C-alpha positions, 0 to 999 in steps of 0.5 A: 654089970651093975646088978640091975642098975645099968643102963643108968639113963633112960633111952631107946635101946636093947640089951644084949650080951653083958660080957660083950665089950661092944656098944652099937649106936644107930644114928637117926631112926634106923633099925637093924637086927643083929644077934644079941650075943654080939653086943652089950647094948644097941641104941639110937641117937637123934640129937647132939646134946642131951641124947649124946650125954645119955650115951656117954653116961651109960658107957662110962658107967660100965668099964667093960665097954671098950668099942663104940660102933656108930652106924646108920645115916647122918642127920642134917643140922643135928649131925650127931655122928659128926658130934661123936667123932669130934668129941672123941678127937677134940673134946669140949671147950670151956663152954661145954661145946664140942670142939670142931663139930658142925652140929647145930647145938653141940653143948654137953651141959650136964657132963663134967669135963672128967666124964668127957675125958673118960669117954675119950679114953675108954672107947675106940670108935668104929665108924660105919656111918653112911654119910652119903644119905644126910637128910633133914631130921623131921619130927615123926619121921618113920623108922627106916630099915638098914639096907642089905649092904649096911646090915651085912657090914655091921654084922661082919664087923661085930663078928670080927670083934667077937673073938678079940679080947678087951680088958675092962677100962682100969677104973671104977664106973663113973656115975653121972646123974642129971635131971635130963637123963631121967626123962624119955628122949621123945619127951625131952625132944618135945620140950626142946621144940617147944622152947625153940618155938617160944624163943623164935616166935616173937622174932617172927611177929615183932619189928626188929627195932622193937625186939630186945633179944638181950633179955635173959631168962629168969630161973624159977627152979633149977631142980625142976627146970622151970624158967620164965621167958621174958619176951613172952612172959611164959613159964616154961619147963626145960630138960636142962636149964643150961642147954636152954640158955645155949639154945636161946643164944643160938637162935637169937644170936645173943 
């Protein structure tokens, strides 16, 4: 363990047995109780971009984690579970987009390619995701408890993994720092929702021939994530400038 410095990013997680090679990642807003000694860290993932980046950053900074269990329910639109599967299999392209995923905005803008490659090599994924219950992600959606069958399945897999021996990944911890990693996931999600509203609201109230969506954002401060959205003349703060640019392109089509 990194002597009190791990996990290196903020998030919604609980720590278990530091000697365990297993990380449990719940897709969506699910909750399930399993013995702490069966995993190193158990957390949730709601988004296919910054949220996933934080998961990766934490894993590659701890070489002893060799297994990532994904479970819970897939989320419509975001599809973070599909993003993880595709990332493991295909990696990212030159634009930092996860190759082959159906997730909406799968850009890992704050991770260098070597971080993605390290993630692909370091962990094996055990897929326990219940894809039959895909539903739209709604803000303030209540947390759901795992059904009995899903909880038992996760516990069974954890028990099966416990006696197995895993050697730590043969490399030093890879530490990735980014501004977006320091904020809480709820605040980051709120910022992205506000940014989305700022990008699309002019499109809803202006005639198509009067809207120049080709106008680029103006960067004020990359360090503090401050930009100007020219369509409305608003000063905005975003958790990741590069991701905000990708988000704007996705929503406006340019």
